[in-house]
C-alpha beads as a LAMMPS data file, in Angstrom:
LAMMPS data file: protein, C-alpha beads

109 atoms
108 bonds

1 atom types
1 bond types

-500.0 500.0 xlo xhi
-500.0 500.0 ylo yhi
-500.0 500.0 zlo zhi

Masses

1 110.0

Atoms # bond

1 1 1 434.049 280.462 -447.963
2 1 1 435.313 282.673 -450.784
3 1 1 437.738 285.382 -449.832
4 1 1 436.152 288.588 -450.993
5 1 1 436.285 292.133 -449.810
6 1 1 435.309 292.609 -446.191
7 1 1 435.717 288.975 -445.152
8 1 1 437.459 287.878 -441.981
9 1 1 439.953 285.032 -442.231
10 1 1 441.447 283.067 -439.375
11 1 1 445.171 282.551 -439.739
12 1 1 446.569 280.051 -437.285
13 1 1 449.720 280.667 -435.333
14 1 1 452.897 279.169 -436.778
15 1 1 453.544 275.590 -435.697
16 1 1 456.237 275.086 -433.129
17 1 1 458.732 272.240 -432.937
18 1 1 457.031 268.935 -432.132
19 1 1 459.795 267.855 -429.764
20 1 1 458.995 270.835 -427.532
21 1 1 455.228 270.311 -427.477
22 1 1 454.968 266.560 -426.995
23 1 1 454.935 265.763 -423.291
24 1 1 455.570 269.335 -422.213
25 1 1 452.147 269.729 -420.606
26 1 1 450.702 272.182 -423.130
27 1 1 446.968 271.953 -423.465
28 1 1 444.235 273.796 -425.297
29 1 1 444.004 275.446 -428.653
30 1 1 446.657 277.470 -430.378
31 1 1 446.022 281.161 -430.459
32 1 1 444.541 282.402 -433.732
33 1 1 445.322 285.668 -435.451
34 1 1 442.571 287.275 -437.483
35 1 1 443.074 289.367 -440.593
36 1 1 440.381 291.823 -441.563
37 1 1 440.432 292.535 -445.269
38 1 1 439.669 296.007 -446.508
39 1 1 436.231 296.250 -448.113
40 1 1 436.159 299.934 -448.942
41 1 1 433.611 299.530 -451.732
42 1 1 431.151 297.736 -449.437
43 1 1 429.995 301.007 -447.839
44 1 1 429.236 303.248 -450.767
45 1 1 426.894 306.208 -450.982
46 1 1 423.606 304.349 -451.666
47 1 1 424.210 301.788 -448.936
48 1 1 424.905 304.539 -446.382
49 1 1 421.776 306.338 -447.535
50 1 1 419.714 303.152 -447.015
51 1 1 421.138 302.683 -443.522
52 1 1 420.316 306.294 -442.649
53 1 1 416.779 305.973 -444.011
54 1 1 416.222 302.860 -441.927
55 1 1 417.391 304.806 -438.875
56 1 1 414.896 307.599 -439.646
57 1 1 417.213 310.248 -441.095
58 1 1 415.568 312.664 -443.552
59 1 1 418.508 314.739 -444.804
60 1 1 422.163 313.732 -445.064
61 1 1 425.110 316.117 -445.189
62 1 1 427.719 315.446 -447.882
63 1 1 430.488 315.028 -445.297
64 1 1 428.753 312.001 -443.837
65 1 1 429.641 309.901 -446.872
66 1 1 433.339 310.260 -446.070
67 1 1 433.223 310.027 -442.281
68 1 1 430.555 307.370 -441.651
69 1 1 432.338 304.422 -443.315
70 1 1 435.445 305.046 -441.225
71 1 1 433.489 305.191 -437.976
72 1 1 431.338 302.204 -438.888
73 1 1 434.337 300.097 -439.896
74 1 1 436.177 300.942 -436.661
75 1 1 433.142 300.057 -434.553
76 1 1 432.467 296.843 -436.447
77 1 1 436.076 295.652 -436.275
78 1 1 436.031 296.316 -432.531
79 1 1 432.874 294.205 -432.177
80 1 1 434.331 291.360 -434.252
81 1 1 437.571 291.463 -432.284
82 1 1 435.710 291.235 -428.968
83 1 1 433.512 288.398 -430.251
84 1 1 436.639 286.517 -431.384
85 1 1 438.136 286.910 -427.926
86 1 1 435.001 285.412 -426.361
87 1 1 435.068 282.492 -428.824
88 1 1 438.770 281.843 -428.167
89 1 1 438.159 281.933 -424.429
90 1 1 435.463 279.292 -424.868
91 1 1 437.889 277.225 -426.989
92 1 1 435.608 277.400 -430.010
93 1 1 436.255 278.230 -433.643
94 1 1 432.678 279.354 -434.255
95 1 1 431.409 282.723 -433.088
96 1 1 427.969 282.260 -431.554
97 1 1 425.125 284.655 -430.939
98 1 1 426.078 284.765 -427.274
99 1 1 429.586 285.990 -428.207
100 1 1 428.073 288.843 -430.217
101 1 1 425.686 289.759 -427.400
102 1 1 428.526 289.770 -424.864
103 1 1 430.643 291.955 -427.170
104 1 1 427.751 294.407 -427.557
105 1 1 427.176 294.460 -423.796
106 1 1 430.879 295.018 -423.168
107 1 1 430.879 298.067 -425.428
108 1 1 427.742 299.574 -423.921
109 1 1 425.186 298.870 -426.654

Bonds

1 1 1 2
2 1 2 3
3 1 3 4
4 1 4 5
5 1 5 6
6 1 6 7
7 1 7 8
8 1 8 9
9 1 9 10
10 1 10 11
11 1 11 12
12 1 12 13
13 1 13 14
14 1 14 15
15 1 15 16
16 1 16 17
17 1 17 18
18 1 18 19
19 1 19 20
20 1 20 21
21 1 21 22
22 1 22 23
23 1 23 24
24 1 24 25
25 1 25 26
26 1 26 27
27 1 27 28
28 1 28 29
29 1 29 30
30 1 30 31
31 1 31 32
32 1 32 33
33 1 33 34
34 1 34 35
35 1 35 36
36 1 36 37
37 1 37 38
38 1 38 39
39 1 39 40
40 1 40 41
41 1 41 42
42 1 42 43
43 1 43 44
44 1 44 45
45 1 45 46
46 1 46 47
47 1 47 48
48 1 48 49
49 1 49 50
50 1 50 51
51 1 51 52
52 1 52 53
53 1 53 54
54 1 54 55
55 1 55 56
56 1 56 57
57 1 57 58
58 1 58 59
59 1 59 60
60 1 60 61
61 1 61 62
62 1 62 63
63 1 63 64
64 1 64 65
65 1 65 66
66 1 66 67
67 1 67 68
68 1 68 69
69 1 69 70
70 1 70 71
71 1 71 72
72 1 72 73
73 1 73 74
74 1 74 75
75 1 75 76
76 1 76 77
77 1 77 78
78 1 78 79
79 1 79 80
80 1 80 81
81 1 81 82
82 1 82 83
83 1 83 84
84 1 84 85
85 1 85 86
86 1 86 87
87 1 87 88
88 1 88 89
89 1 89 90
90 1 90 91
91 1 91 92
92 1 92 93
93 1 93 94
94 1 94 95
95 1 95 96
96 1 96 97
97 1 97 98
98 1 98 99
99 1 99 100
100 1 100 101
101 1 101 102
102 1 102 103
103 1 103 104
104 1 104 105
105 1 105 106
106 1 106 107
107 1 107 108
108 1 108 109
């Protein structure tokens, strides 16, 4: 997967000493840390206008173009973070549809 703007990369936790992990009773996956790259150009004026038109908005105030990307990015990163937690709890590396639905339900959508 190419690393472009707005992509999410999984960065594994640093490896520990092998002499401490072998035979010490540790099981399961290592915890992953996720980096969210800044994709500020992904939510430009025309794309926000298209989203608003799809939602049924007729007129858009000029201040929306500055405030909406910040709110949308915060909400989306919260959803991705919750879905990653559900995938880690299930000991999976792949986020499934069920993880997304549980994250949406958890946040009241």
